[in-house]
C-alpha positions as MATLAB code, in Angstrom:
seq = 'MIPVKAYAAYDAENPLKPYTFERKEVGAHQVQIEILYSGVCHSDIHTAKGDWGPVVYPLVPGHEIVGRIVAVGSEVSKFKVGELAGVGCFVDSCRVCPSCQSGEEQFCDEGMTGTYNSVERGTNIPTRGGYSTSIIVDESYTLHVSEKLDIKGVAPLLCAGITTYSPLRYLKVGKGHKVGVLGLGGLGHMAVKFAVSFGAEVTMLSHSPSKEADAKKLGAHKFALTSDPATMESLANSFDFILNTVSAKHDHNAYLNLLTTNGTMIVVGAPPAPAEIPVFTLIMKRRSIIGSLIGGIKETQEMLDYCAEHNITSDVEIIDMSYINEAYDRMNRSDVKYRFVIDMASLK';
ca = [
      66.588  182.034   53.061;
      64.116  183.229   51.182;
      60.348  182.229   51.987;
      58.069  181.527   49.040;
      54.686  181.251   48.669;
      53.571  178.184   45.906;
      50.976  175.948   44.879;
      52.333  171.919   44.947;
      51.548  168.706   44.092;
      51.797  166.382   47.163;
      51.127  162.989   45.421;
      50.381  161.939   41.807;
      46.685  161.855   42.613;
      45.126  164.773   44.528;
      44.798  168.476   43.557;
      47.345  170.835   43.882;
      47.288  172.842   47.036;
      49.336  175.698   48.794;
      52.811  175.079   49.564;
      55.457  177.104   51.451;
      59.201  176.600   51.110;
      62.611  178.501   51.543;
      64.880  179.490   48.610;
      68.491  180.196   49.285;
      70.319  183.298   49.257;
      71.110  184.741   45.892;
      74.230  183.545   45.281;
      77.089  185.591   43.200;
      76.353  185.036   40.151;
      72.530  184.426   40.440;
      69.390  186.894   40.404;
      66.435  186.672   42.374;
      62.810  187.196   40.204;
      59.279  188.254   41.829;
      57.399  186.131   39.611;
      54.497  187.927   37.716;
      53.268  185.466   35.372;
      53.532  181.879   34.980;
      52.327  179.806   32.082;
      50.477  176.309   32.179;
      52.011  173.683   30.295;
      50.610  170.342   29.769;
      53.598  168.865   30.827;
      53.025  170.041   34.171;
      50.233  167.915   34.642;
      52.212  164.685   33.023;
      54.901  165.532   35.759;
      52.635  165.879   38.585;
      50.897  162.817   37.624;
      53.972  160.517   37.300;
      52.988  159.949   33.389;
      57.204  160.612   32.858;
      58.953  159.009   35.262;
      59.373  159.718   39.075;
      58.629  162.677   40.664;
      60.026  164.470   43.498;
      56.946  165.383   46.059;
      56.313  168.051   46.626;
      56.417  169.402   43.232;
      56.008  172.837   42.419;
      55.299  173.142   38.742;
      56.083  175.922   36.312;
      58.597  176.673   33.463;
      57.113  179.515   31.590;
      58.586  182.428   34.041;
      57.992  186.089   33.510;
      59.160  188.433   36.421;
      61.123  191.424   37.332;
      64.497  191.019   39.050;
      64.650  192.474   42.502;
      67.886  191.194   43.466;
      71.403  190.228   42.047;
      74.680  188.721   43.236;
      77.892  190.602   43.547;
      79.154  188.942   40.099;
      76.080  189.306   37.978;
      77.153  191.514   34.852;
      74.112  191.016   32.558;
      71.202  191.918   34.502;
      69.720  194.806   36.791;
      67.163  195.048   39.713;
      64.015  196.553   37.929;
      64.559  194.414   34.114;
      61.929  192.353   33.230;
      63.301  188.497   33.148;
      61.860  185.262   31.991;
      63.056  181.589   32.870;
      62.000  178.796   30.659;
      62.340  174.740   31.435;
      65.849  174.650   32.382;
      67.829  176.473   34.915;
      71.550  175.244   34.682;
      73.224  172.259   32.843;
      76.965  170.731   32.729;
      78.421  173.914   30.619;
      80.986  171.672   29.119;
      79.774  169.079   26.868;
      79.657  169.895   23.138;
      75.923  170.312   22.810;
      76.404  173.099   26.159;
      79.280  174.914   24.369;
      77.633  175.359   21.060;
      74.673  176.767   22.762;
      72.221  174.064   22.747;
      72.065  173.568   26.769;
      68.717  171.780   25.928;
      70.611  168.567   24.705;
      73.087  168.457   27.560;
      75.048  165.279   27.799;
      74.662  165.080   31.372;
      71.020  166.375   31.352;
      69.180  169.628   31.823;
      68.724  170.843   35.116;
      64.618  171.058   34.751;
      63.095  174.235   36.278;
      61.116  171.413   38.268;
      61.153  167.884   39.383;
      65.159  168.204   39.092;
      67.733  168.273   41.347;
      70.339  171.231   41.438;
      73.799  170.262   40.261;
      75.952  170.058   43.482;
      73.450  169.538   46.001;
      70.159  167.394   46.511;
      68.058  170.128   46.377;
      64.906  170.106   44.303;
      64.253  172.447   41.806;
      60.923  174.023   42.179;
      59.247  175.773   39.530;
      57.401  178.854   38.519;
      53.804  178.239   40.959;
      55.798  180.416   43.108;
      56.042  184.115   44.213;
      60.135  184.026   43.695;
      62.611  182.114   41.936;
      66.522  182.515   41.814;
      68.626  181.163   38.660;
      72.090  181.878   37.630;
      72.150  184.824   35.570;
      73.707  182.690   32.515;
      70.306  180.726   31.994;
      68.245  183.745   32.634;
      66.254  185.599   29.707;
      65.780  189.241   29.016;
      62.118  190.158   28.203;
      61.331  193.295   26.213;
      59.018  196.124   28.101;
      57.205  196.118   24.383;
      54.954  192.912   24.802;
      51.894  192.231   26.844;
      53.984  190.124   29.490;
      51.042  187.996   30.181;
      51.327  186.837   26.660;
      55.206  186.377   27.024;
      55.320  183.758   30.047;
      53.978  180.692   27.065;
      56.788  181.886   25.028;
      59.786  180.533   27.240;
      57.686  176.644   26.006;
      55.612  176.533   23.569;
      57.048  179.431   21.861;
      60.571  178.536   21.753;
      59.370  174.740   21.091;
      58.141  175.730   17.764;
      60.119  178.276   16.858;
      63.883  176.224   16.869;
      62.481  173.483   14.515;
      61.162  176.147   12.423;
      64.646  177.987   12.435;
      66.372  174.824   12.472;
      64.933  174.159    9.150;
      65.231  177.184    7.771;
      61.555  177.349    6.906;
      60.067  180.809    4.892;
      58.720  181.998    1.921;
      58.287  179.260   -0.709;
      57.444  176.835    1.384;
      54.275  174.973    1.954;
      53.778  174.203    5.977;
      50.855  172.128    7.538;
      50.778  172.607   11.289;
      48.963  169.590   12.924;
      46.920  170.743   15.989;
      45.418  174.049   17.290;
      46.417  174.017   20.781;
      49.001  175.609   23.118;
      51.807  174.538   20.545;
      49.877  174.679   17.426;
      48.685  178.095   18.152;
      52.167  179.314   18.136;
      53.271  177.164   15.349;
      50.998  178.941   13.167;
      52.219  182.725   14.295;
      55.828  181.922   13.753;
      55.672  179.951   10.092;
      53.247  182.616    8.896;
      55.664  185.411   10.140;
      58.491  183.256    8.294;
      56.773  183.884    5.170;
      55.774  180.401    4.629;
      52.400  179.456    3.451;
      50.515  177.622    6.308;
      47.440  175.168    6.290;
      45.977  174.157   10.083;
      45.436  170.706    9.525;
      42.544  169.877   12.049;
      40.077  166.858   12.233;
      37.644  169.448   14.008;
      35.666  172.007   11.887;
      35.440  174.310   14.487;
      38.970  175.226   14.507;
      38.728  176.761   10.753;
      37.702  180.339   11.976;
      40.505  180.659   14.875;
      43.323  179.201   12.580;
      42.448  182.000    9.978;
      42.446  184.883   13.028;
      45.968  183.416   14.074;
      46.919  183.896   10.872;
      46.482  180.434    8.549;
      46.384  180.878    4.910;
      44.085  177.323    4.413;
      42.431  174.942    6.620;
      41.917  171.408    5.821;
      39.613  168.727    7.804;
      41.728  165.826    8.614;
      38.530  164.043    9.349;
      37.556  163.703    5.715;
      39.124  161.295    3.390;
      38.627  163.273    0.370;
      40.045  166.066    1.901;
      43.255  164.239    2.827;
      43.622  162.830   -0.495;
      43.745  166.103   -2.198;
      46.571  167.034    0.146;
      48.789  164.181   -0.807;
      52.236  164.968   -1.429;
      51.584  169.160   -0.867;
      53.624  169.731    1.904;
      57.264  170.495    2.318;
      57.057  170.096    6.160;
      54.200  169.373    8.683;
      54.675  170.613   12.408;
      53.242  167.882   14.340;
      52.424  169.473   17.606;
      49.484  166.576   18.593;
      50.424  164.614   22.106;
      47.389  161.965   21.856;
      47.701  158.803   19.971;
      47.192  159.167   16.136;
      48.140  157.823   12.695;
      51.663  159.477   12.048;
      51.402  157.311    8.614;
      48.417  159.218    7.245;
      49.959  162.723    7.739;
      53.366  161.627    6.399;
      51.733  161.003    3.310;
      51.092  164.391    2.853;
      54.878  165.562    2.549;
      56.501  166.135   -0.899;
      59.386  164.277   -1.885;
      62.245  165.385    0.752;
      59.129  166.659    2.883;
      60.108  166.574    6.610;
      57.385  165.999    9.652;
      59.065  167.469   12.972;
      57.661  166.278   15.976;
      56.840  168.187   18.902;
      54.085  166.482   20.657;
      54.574  163.125   22.629;
      52.123  160.749   22.658;
      52.043  158.189   25.183;
      52.746  155.398   23.444;
      55.378  154.474   20.366;
      53.995  155.670   16.822;
      54.428  152.915   13.904;
      55.622  154.002   10.583;
      55.777  152.084    7.730;
      59.181  152.775    6.374;
      57.990  152.501    2.505;
      56.294  156.016    3.334;
      59.331  157.503    3.903;
      61.958  156.089    1.497;
      59.696  155.769   -1.675;
      59.741  159.485   -1.544;
      63.025  160.401    0.875;
      60.501  162.161    3.490;
      62.387  162.659    6.909;
      60.586  162.690   10.292;
      62.600  164.462   12.924;
      62.013  165.157   16.778;
      62.620  168.758   18.582;
      62.517  169.452   21.760;
      63.038  173.575   23.151;
      65.878  175.585   22.157;
      69.069  176.634   24.185;
      69.404  179.835   26.097;
      71.053  181.755   22.892;
      68.007  180.736   20.613;
      65.481  180.941   23.479;
      66.674  184.846   23.763;
      66.753  185.109   19.682;
      63.233  184.587   19.820;
      61.964  186.575   22.439;
      63.778  189.668   20.617;
      62.103  188.395   17.614;
      58.719  188.312   19.182;
      59.379  191.760   20.476;
      60.373  193.218   17.030;
      57.142  191.440   15.599;
      54.829  191.628   17.979;
      54.268  187.775   18.615;
      52.647  186.719   21.742;
      50.374  183.688   22.999;
      46.807  184.211   23.459;
      46.033  183.282   26.832;
      43.576  183.053   29.267;
      44.403  184.858   32.937;
      43.414  183.065   36.228;
      44.083  183.076   39.690;
      46.296  180.542   41.368;
      43.552  178.599   43.559;
      42.027  177.914   39.742;
      44.951  175.938   38.768;
      43.044  172.303   39.284;
      40.326  173.557   37.264;
      42.675  174.768   34.564;
      44.228  171.228   34.776;
      40.747  170.129   34.264;
      39.983  172.205   31.294;
      43.205  171.505   29.648;
      42.747  167.598   29.255;
      39.494  168.712   27.664;
      40.931  170.769   25.256;
      38.912  173.615   26.464;
      41.279  176.783   26.634;
      42.377  178.950   23.768;
      45.209  178.534   23.795;
      47.526  178.787   26.900;
      46.435  179.380   30.899;
      48.554  181.916   32.579;
      48.671  182.357   36.521;
      48.446  186.079   37.720;
      51.068  185.103   40.158;
      49.921  188.564   42.447;
      46.965  186.036   43.287;
      49.326  184.063   45.549;
      50.653  186.810   47.594;
];
């Protein structure tokens, strides 16, 4: 067994605290990664607090993982010791259902095995994530990370990056399209970067005038203040796509009205309550609203390679592991630009 240092939530009410546990020895098809950086996702907070269902405590969050391979199993062919590698939101799936066979393991019919708060297939061993010094993953669910990029900003690509890249690619967003990005946070700032890189005209939609300067720095061509009724009226029927990253309760209908005929709203934010969508907003302009999760292994690798080629990373604030509870508080106040990333050397 391999001893591991970590931080964990012991219950839904109290702050995360230091935790030690053991990981199994490296299997024939597995790699061991010494974790260098772990991104902090809002999903970590929701899961730790039990907002999204049952939790296996102690919970070690973290599914935006970048590190260096320190050991490989006897049958491993895709990775070598010393290489950089990444791990995203899942570490296994059934591998045989139509979704898995088509490279969309995130939609596995049996449910993907989450990097944390899940159970290893074939055992009752809980999965534990990236707020730890080391992780062991099947090579088929491990990703190559380029040495070209600053790996501090690579970690959030494994969740925030692929969450926005995947639907934009699925819908073939590119030159000639007008895209609105709703919400400037961890997801929104990546949506702006990708949509601009793909050649679309991008407008940041925000209720806060203070976000305009940041939106322009990220590459947005335009900024629209959604708290201004006149602005919203002027934007009616304007966008081919709106990528909605907002996780708080909001009026979806107001933004659906900004879509052109045949326009599509892509929902990647997850508000706590169901949205009310008046059907005539959709049918009178043949508008669509679709949801999107993350991406499969193949597409996530494609995204990482694209980012390496185009020098795209997340904007991050590096923190020590001991700062995690303050980071959670700040995330709940939207006080981060735009993703916290833990320097795991601080845990050793």
